[in-house]
C-alpha positions as MATLAB code, in Angstrom:
seq = 'MSESGTRAGWPNPLIAGFYPDPSVLKVGDDYYLVNSTFEYLPGIPVFHSRDLVEWTQIGHVVSREGQLDSHAVPTLGGAWAPTIRHRDGVFYVVVTDAMGRGMLIFTATDPAGPWSDGTLVDGVHGIDSDLAWDEDGLAYITYSGLDVTSGNPPGEHGGILQVTVDLSTGAVLSPPVPLWQGSGLKFPEAPHLYQHGDYWYLVIAEGGTERGHGISVARGTHPAGPFEPGPGNPILSARSTSRPIQNTGHGDLVETPDGGWAIVMLGMRPTGMTQAFSAMGRETFITDARWTDDGWLEADPVLLNPRAGEFEFSDSFEGSSLGLEWIGVRRYPSSFASLSERPGHVVLSGDGSTLDDPRPAFLGYRQQHPLASVSVLVDPGSDGLGGLGVRYDELHHYEVEVSAGRVTARAAVAGIRQEWSVEVATASPVTLRLDFVASVGEGFLPNLTSDQVVLSAVTADGEQHELARVDGRYLSQETAASFTGRVIGLYATRGEVAFTAFHYTGQD';
ca = [
       7.504   16.985   41.434;
       5.496   16.204   38.322;
       5.381   12.723   36.777;
       7.825   13.598   34.122;
      10.620   12.290   36.744;
      11.890   11.999   40.395;
      15.169   13.455   41.641;
      17.833   13.167   39.281;
      20.082   10.076   40.148;
      17.442    7.790   41.821;
      17.543    4.598   39.856;
      14.405    2.583   39.816;
      14.300   -0.260   40.615;
      16.744    0.866   43.327;
      17.574   -3.056   43.894;
      16.263   -5.057   41.119;
      14.838   -8.582   41.417;
      13.273  -10.613   44.188;
      13.912   -8.129   47.059;
      10.564   -7.276   48.501;
       9.388   -5.408   51.680;
      12.547   -3.109   52.113;
      13.421   -1.351   55.313;
      16.039    1.310   55.407;
      18.174    2.831   58.056;
      20.551    5.843   58.184;
      23.417    5.865   60.744;
      25.801    8.683   60.362;
      26.680    8.860   56.634;
      25.754    5.108   56.087;
      22.600    3.584   54.854;
      21.460   -0.130   55.644;
      18.647   -1.963   53.818;
      17.001   -5.240   54.555;
      14.428   -7.315   52.559;
      12.114  -10.293   53.152;
      13.283  -13.774   51.857;
      10.346  -16.031   52.853;
      11.421  -19.781   52.466;
      14.983  -18.835   50.904;
      18.224  -19.252   52.876;
      20.330  -17.596   53.901;
      17.674  -15.223   54.836;
      17.235  -11.257   55.149;
      20.041   -9.729   52.903;
      21.715   -6.793   54.384;
      22.755   -4.017   51.987;
      25.038   -1.046   52.392;
      25.236    2.469   50.779;
      26.721    5.789   51.244;
      24.510    7.598   48.828;
      21.222    5.703   48.641;
      22.045    4.977   45.082;
      24.683    2.306   44.849;
      24.085   -0.759   47.029;
      26.389   -3.457   48.095;
      25.348   -6.680   49.815;
      27.398   -7.191   53.132;
      25.663  -10.031   54.613;
      22.619  -11.841   55.866;
      20.742  -11.537   59.252;
      19.945  -15.206   59.023;
      23.014  -17.272   58.220;
      22.933  -20.371   60.157;
      20.610  -23.266   61.300;
      18.102  -22.284   64.071;
      17.652  -18.753   63.470;
      14.529  -19.465   61.639;
      12.414  -22.454   61.522;
      12.613  -22.861   57.866;
      13.118  -26.653   57.293;
       9.487  -27.378   56.606;
       7.961  -23.784   56.334;
       5.290  -23.804   53.808;
       5.521  -21.699   50.522;
       4.822  -18.143   51.448;
       6.232  -18.637   54.960;
       9.466  -17.685   56.504;
      11.088  -14.375   56.834;
       8.345  -11.749   56.351;
       8.901   -7.813   56.225;
      11.882   -7.158   58.462;
      12.356   -3.588   59.976;
      16.082   -2.480   60.621;
      16.820   -0.020   63.390;
      19.740    1.177   65.376;
      20.277    2.574   69.007;
      23.306    2.862   71.363;
      25.583    0.968   69.078;
      23.223   -1.911   68.532;
      21.587   -2.778   65.209;
      18.074   -4.518   65.586;
      16.007   -6.332   62.910;
      12.582   -7.253   63.915;
      10.899   -9.898   61.857;
       8.037  -12.556   61.582;
       9.035  -15.946   60.982;
       5.718  -16.844   59.232;
       4.533  -20.273   59.902;
       7.808  -20.771   61.944;
       9.103  -19.300   65.204;
       6.963  -16.421   65.298;
       7.986  -12.531   65.887;
      11.827  -12.139   66.435;
      14.278   -9.550   67.503;
      17.639  -10.050   65.985;
      20.825   -7.885   67.203;
      24.271   -7.170   66.017;
      26.946   -4.639   66.584;
      28.052   -4.907   62.954;
      25.259   -4.965   60.410;
      27.420   -7.381   58.350;
      26.935   -9.785   60.995;
      27.101  -12.223   62.856;
      23.614  -11.667   64.113;
      21.959  -13.176   67.193;
      20.032  -16.342   67.348;
      16.768  -14.263   67.434;
      14.697  -13.529   70.654;
      11.171  -14.421   70.362;
       8.439  -11.892   71.213;
       6.333  -14.357   73.208;
       2.753  -14.214   72.685;
       2.425  -11.659   69.937;
       1.124  -12.961   66.710;
       1.288  -10.447   63.751;
       3.294   -9.387   60.674;
       5.284   -6.496   59.445;
       6.717   -5.588   62.870;
       8.255   -2.046   63.336;
      10.665   -0.916   66.176;
      10.850    2.650   67.670;
      11.916    4.177   71.017;
      10.310    6.947   72.994;
      12.430    9.613   74.693;
      12.761    7.453   77.808;
      13.948    4.480   75.820;
      10.914    2.333   76.076;
      10.633    0.089   73.034;
       7.448   -0.063   70.867;
       6.768   -2.681   68.402;
       4.025   -1.605   66.084;
       2.733   -4.384   63.763;
      -0.025   -5.534   61.429;
      -2.760   -7.733   63.130;
      -2.594  -10.899   60.901;
      -1.862  -14.089   62.852;
       0.603  -16.356   60.899;
       2.466  -17.845   63.763;
       0.080  -19.228   66.405;
      -0.858  -22.186   64.245;
      -4.505  -21.064   64.359;
      -6.071  -20.386   60.863;
      -5.883  -16.727   60.132;
      -8.769  -14.804   61.345;
     -10.076  -11.399   60.899;
      -7.303   -8.756   60.315;
      -6.865   -6.765   63.426;
      -5.705   -3.707   61.907;
      -2.479   -1.785   63.184;
      -1.561   -3.008   66.675;
       1.296   -1.997   69.296;
       3.025   -3.560   72.209;
       5.916   -2.267   74.550;
       8.770   -4.797   74.732;
      11.707   -5.510   76.827;
      14.144   -6.179   73.735;
      16.682   -8.065   75.811;
      14.114  -10.854   76.865;
      11.465  -10.490   74.186;
       8.912   -9.954   77.285;
       5.856   -8.089   76.223;
       5.415   -5.170   78.716;
       1.788   -4.251   77.742;
      -1.063   -5.863   75.886;
      -1.727   -5.077   72.417;
      -3.229   -1.856   71.798;
      -5.120   -0.986   68.310;
      -3.687    2.121   66.706;
      -5.420    2.624   63.457;
      -7.572    0.807   60.900;
      -6.209    2.969   58.042;
      -8.280    5.123   55.690;
     -10.845    2.433   54.868;
      -8.890    0.617   52.197;
      -8.242   -3.283   52.728;
      -5.611   -4.894   54.621;
      -3.717   -2.164   56.761;
      -0.113   -3.438   57.196;
       3.638   -2.414   57.041;
       3.557    0.120   59.765;
       6.452    2.337   60.614;
       6.619    4.937   63.392;
       8.683    8.026   63.257;
       9.118   10.993   65.414;
       9.357   14.427   63.373;
       9.050   17.843   65.028;
       6.120   17.883   67.366;
       4.336   14.687   66.091;
       4.892   10.992   65.900;
       3.841    9.706   62.345;
       2.480    6.400   61.589;
       3.018    5.383   58.064;
       1.322    2.220   56.701;
       0.537    0.285   53.686;
      -3.007   -0.662   52.630;
      -5.232   -1.578   49.664;
      -3.433   -5.019   49.782;
      -0.035   -5.790   48.105;
      -1.607   -6.129   44.691;
      -2.538   -3.475   42.222;
      -4.500   -1.366   44.941;
      -1.250   -1.023   47.036;
      -0.666    2.289   48.632;
       1.031    4.334   51.473;
      -1.028    6.404   53.950;
      -0.056    8.454   57.054;
      -1.555    9.391   60.272;
      -0.020   11.522   63.350;
      -0.231   12.060   67.107;
       1.534   13.511   69.919;
       2.665   10.250   71.582;
       3.882    6.983   69.816;
       0.862    5.069   71.166;
      -1.483    7.724   69.646;
      -4.277    8.591   69.323;
      -3.466    9.116   65.471;
      -5.283   11.699   63.238;
      -5.285   10.352   59.726;
      -3.685   12.567   56.994;
      -5.994   14.664   54.685;
      -4.592   13.275   51.407;
      -4.417    9.469   52.142;
      -3.062    7.477   50.337;
      -0.161    9.610   49.817;
       1.318    7.203   47.311;
      -0.195    4.649   44.888;
      -0.109    3.708   41.332;
      -3.489    2.271   41.284;
      -5.673    2.716   38.098;
      -2.392    4.304   36.251;
      -0.552    3.187   33.625;
       2.875    3.831   35.222;
       5.198    0.982   34.535;
       5.871    0.559   38.294;
       2.760   -0.894   39.958;
       1.851   -2.205   43.377;
       3.857    0.559   45.137;
       3.584    0.546   49.117;
       5.096   -0.918   52.044;
       7.436    2.230   52.245;
      10.150    3.253   54.976;
      10.955    6.859   55.216;
      14.685    7.920   55.334;
      16.619   11.070   55.120;
      18.666   11.698   51.979;
      22.445   12.587   52.100;
      21.461   16.209   51.015;
      19.128   16.629   54.009;
      16.051   15.858   52.043;
      13.600   12.974   52.425;
      12.805    9.772   50.382;
      10.534    6.526   50.841;
      12.100    3.292   49.975;
       9.390    0.765   49.072;
       8.319   -2.165   47.145;
       6.828   -2.237   43.668;
       6.456   -4.426   40.661;
       7.131   -4.099   36.977;
       4.303   -5.837   35.178;
       4.836   -6.352   31.451;
       2.584   -7.428   28.561;
       0.188   -5.200   26.725;
      -2.216   -4.917   29.803;
       0.623   -4.783   32.379;
      -0.681   -8.213   33.732;
       2.568  -10.261   34.609;
       5.520   -9.535   36.839;
       8.367  -11.893   36.384;
      10.516  -10.544   39.146;
       7.957  -10.271   41.752;
       8.282   -7.439   44.225;
      11.346   -5.259   44.057;
      12.793   -2.300   45.885;
      12.155    1.228   44.517;
      12.561    4.837   45.828;
      10.930    8.153   45.538;
      11.211   11.569   46.800;
       9.147   12.807   49.801;
       8.613   15.970   51.842;
       7.085   17.611   54.772;
       4.346   20.254   53.942;
       3.921   23.438   55.752;
       1.279   22.014   57.808;
       3.339   19.059   58.821;
       1.920   16.296   56.653;
       4.081   13.897   54.367;
       3.973   13.931   50.730;
       5.527   11.654   48.156;
       6.113   11.691   44.469;
       5.039    8.984   42.058;
       7.424    6.170   41.653;
       8.710    6.222   38.126;
      10.858    3.915   36.053;
      14.540    4.869   35.755;
      16.541    1.654   35.081;
      20.231    1.633   35.494;
      22.089    2.374   32.001;
      23.730   -0.443   30.115;
      23.889   -4.181   30.279;
      24.360   -5.765   33.631;
      26.684   -8.768   34.025;
      27.554  -11.346   36.629;
      29.859  -14.228   36.384;
      31.035  -16.907   38.832;
      33.673  -19.546   38.046;
      33.644  -20.662   41.750;
      37.218  -20.133   42.281;
      37.019  -18.974   45.988;
      36.698  -20.887   49.221;
      33.044  -19.758   49.825;
      29.983  -19.053   47.803;
      29.107  -15.240   47.011;
      26.301  -13.670   49.017;
      24.171  -13.648   45.846;
      23.577  -17.342   46.086;
      20.527  -18.910   48.020;
      18.783  -22.282   48.657;
      15.266  -23.370   49.312;
      14.646  -24.147   52.863;
      18.240  -25.200   53.216;
      21.584  -23.798   53.205;
      23.663  -24.151   50.174;
      26.482  -25.475   52.209;
      24.480  -28.735   52.817;
      24.633  -29.796   49.304;
      27.335  -27.594   47.435;
      31.019  -27.916   47.637;
      33.649  -25.563   46.226;
      36.525  -27.917   47.353;
      35.600  -31.034   45.788;
      36.642  -29.837   42.207;
      38.453  -26.593   42.242;
      37.018  -24.048   39.761;
      33.531  -25.743   39.936;
      30.758  -26.041   42.467;
      29.788  -29.626   42.959;
      26.076  -30.173   43.945;
      25.197  -33.434   45.565;
      21.860  -34.892   44.376;
      19.654  -36.598   46.844;
      16.722  -37.646   44.577;
      14.816  -34.400   45.130;
      13.674  -32.322   41.899;
      12.432  -28.842   41.568;
       8.997  -30.232   42.388;
      10.140  -30.770   45.898;
      10.291  -28.348   48.728;
      13.799  -28.948   49.491;
      15.681  -29.266   46.275;
      19.554  -29.202   45.814;
      19.002  -25.930   44.089;
      21.536  -23.062   44.135;
      19.648  -19.890   43.108;
      20.576  -16.482   41.881;
      17.642  -13.919   41.467;
      16.444  -12.871   37.967;
      16.809   -9.110   38.060;
      15.999   -8.152   34.513;
      13.084   -8.658   32.135;
      15.352   -9.574   29.295;
      18.206  -11.785   30.467;
      20.454  -14.608   29.243;
      21.994  -17.339   31.673;
      24.502  -19.996   30.858;
      26.539  -22.604   32.820;
      28.885  -25.452   31.876;
      27.571  -28.770   33.326;
      29.410  -32.122   33.957;
      27.121  -34.668   35.259;
      29.802  -37.339   35.241;
      28.896  -41.098   34.557;
      25.677  -41.110   36.630;
      24.729  -37.649   37.434;
      21.670  -35.836   36.783;
      21.321  -32.023   37.091;
      20.930  -28.799   35.186;
      19.793  -25.092   35.135;
      16.408  -23.946   36.183;
      14.255  -20.973   36.896;
      11.713  -21.358   39.616;
       8.783  -19.316   41.278;
       8.051  -22.360   43.627;
       7.726  -25.892   43.531;
       4.575  -25.877   41.262;
       6.019  -23.459   38.848;
       9.507  -23.978   37.193;
      11.263  -24.440   33.933;
      14.501  -26.244   33.534;
      17.077  -27.846   31.128;
      19.088  -30.729   32.468;
      21.696  -33.069   31.295;
      22.764  -36.682   32.199;
      25.192  -38.883   30.402;
      23.829  -38.884   26.757;
      20.850  -36.918   27.110;
      19.402  -33.443   27.494;
      15.878  -32.613   28.559;
      13.937  -29.465   28.872;
      10.842  -29.364   31.280;
       8.076  -27.013   31.938;
       5.952  -27.601   35.198;
       3.086  -25.268   35.569;
       0.664  -26.092   38.535;
       0.591  -29.860   37.975;
       0.927  -29.741   34.108;
       4.082  -30.907   32.641;
       5.729  -31.207   29.327;
       9.361  -32.438   28.373;
      11.504  -32.287   25.336;
      14.692  -34.331   25.106;
      17.698  -34.730   22.657;
      20.440  -37.313   22.601;
      24.047  -35.797   22.916;
      27.564  -36.888   23.042;
      28.470  -38.309   26.295;
      32.191  -37.590   26.579;
      32.221  -33.755   27.405;
      30.400  -31.171   29.526;
      27.411  -29.528   27.997;
      26.481  -25.748   28.249;
      23.059  -25.044   29.250;
      21.070  -22.053   28.553;
      18.257  -20.024   29.560;
      17.158  -16.903   27.524;
      14.447  -14.651   28.604;
      13.331  -12.837   25.571;
      10.375  -10.706   24.365;
       7.394  -12.176   22.991;
       6.630  -11.322   19.462;
       4.201  -12.376   16.793;
       1.384  -11.029   14.712;
      -1.954   -9.979   16.536;
      -2.650   -9.273   20.146;
      -2.040  -12.594   21.852;
       1.868  -12.588   21.520;
       2.037   -9.182   23.144;
      -0.217   -9.902   26.138;
       2.323  -12.147   27.913;
       5.402  -11.099   29.891;
       8.116  -12.896   27.908;
       9.364  -16.135   26.540;
      11.861  -18.520   28.049;
      14.062  -20.355   25.780;
      15.702  -23.652   26.953;
      18.653  -24.766   25.155;
      22.100  -26.526   25.196;
      25.360  -26.494   23.398;
      27.695  -29.551   23.178;
      31.366  -29.449   23.347;
      31.542  -29.613   19.479;
      29.452  -26.418   19.197;
      26.363  -28.135   18.207;
      23.260  -26.109   19.407;
      20.052  -27.507   20.503;
      16.997  -25.263   21.258;
      14.801  -27.743   22.924;
      11.680  -25.353   23.809;
      10.221  -21.885   24.014;
       7.688  -21.567   26.692;
       5.424  -18.701   27.832;
       6.975  -16.865   30.794;
       3.709  -15.590   32.115;
       3.279  -18.787   34.415;
       6.356  -17.800   36.259;
       5.016  -14.483   37.490;
       3.593  -13.029   40.708;
       0.152  -12.787   39.423;
       0.151  -16.490   37.968;
       2.066  -18.345   40.554;
       0.715  -16.362   43.397;
       3.908  -16.742   45.707;
       5.402  -13.837   47.432;
       8.871  -14.222   45.911;
      10.137  -13.833   42.334;
      11.990  -15.749   39.635;
      15.193  -17.377   41.099;
      17.572  -18.874   38.442;
      19.540  -21.870   39.716;
      21.834  -24.800   39.298;
      20.464  -28.119   40.694;
      21.306  -31.582   41.006;
      18.819  -34.477   41.259;
      21.242  -37.710   41.247;
      25.014  -38.079   41.877;
      27.758  -35.456   41.952;
      27.116  -32.720   39.266;
      29.892  -30.112   38.653;
      29.061  -26.616   37.506;
      31.457  -23.870   36.279;
      31.348  -20.595   34.137;
      27.843  -19.339   35.295;
      27.251  -16.155   33.276;
      24.045  -13.969   33.815;
      23.459  -10.816   31.458;
      20.407   -8.682   31.768;
      18.944   -5.495   30.458;
      15.676   -3.454   30.847;
];
């Protein structure tokens, strides 16, 4: 197809917000998809669809202590690039717990969970692990040769490597075998191995996960190669184009409901006049693919096609458990959040940590739209301190917080801090707001950035206080350099802070 559009009905982004490194699986008429989560918990969300278009989260692979070694994992560590596969009634997720436990195999008979504790693939140090079986049932794990698990400093990249494994024990049955270094672009990664017709196809990402990201393909007659590079590599990339979706790569091939083919992959939506800043980080996208007459894989450009209308999400915390959307940083929300202490509220227990710390009492929800508004009603009590913030990591975050008698807005950017405060009435809860709005003004400079973030508060008597407007570019993939995306959250620093009436609206 031409650049005028992809198959009618494919929305792009497919899953908006911080949902990178997608892997997709078709089992009968059902589709399942998983993503990286890095230092956030619960980890590795599992989505379900019947049409590849509408997706519902049904669980997490990582839902309890011990499955990942996330307590003290550094920023950028944790759950990297899972692959989901299925065989003989068992679902498998192979993933690297970077700077943590290592390469792991999780299993479940129901993709909604519960999943196993995770079996270590002992002695294999790499990322972006894939799982495939040959006709005799031998399991192959194909991966990218970057060591982020042994504790040694990362050395030279080893290209695409492969081992055979006993999936029940994690025992490696063969030494690592080099398969392919790619077409010559940097950082070959994200391998996926498929059998189609007479060939085994090795689909990888290369060019780096930045603007040069792309997808390339090779094929051979055996899952261990040798592999012949395709004639048109890379078969998909947005490099040096002005497409609104950039960094397209790390793709997984899947059969569509009508018998065609598609690639689900990561990409980014950089904004600003020079497409320089990606607030949501790496998101999940989709495009059509096909097999040529001579047996090679082709793919269409990945084009923007946002879902129509305004998106809304509200939570008044009436249930007995938090929704699957909510995540914490290196800790499970259950360790600091209670729904029973004050019905109709979530009560967060502050422990002195702030958003500068690696393990804050922070209950997060991913930002999914470049233009969004978020509000929540906060009751800090007589001695509590907490609020509403948006974080990229512990060095990059903006927040507005309330204590008895004072509201403070704060911007923290790589060690630089600024605060704005206002006195408020002490007797009633306060509504805190974050608004992500377009940057406007005369000349070029206001149009170069991604957006502006407005931090404000509304007291019970209706008095509105806009405390600050800060440049959004500093909470973007390119500036913060973390692998995640913006996550909006409720947090407590001191005491018991109660939240209700969380409301998010967003549009593209």
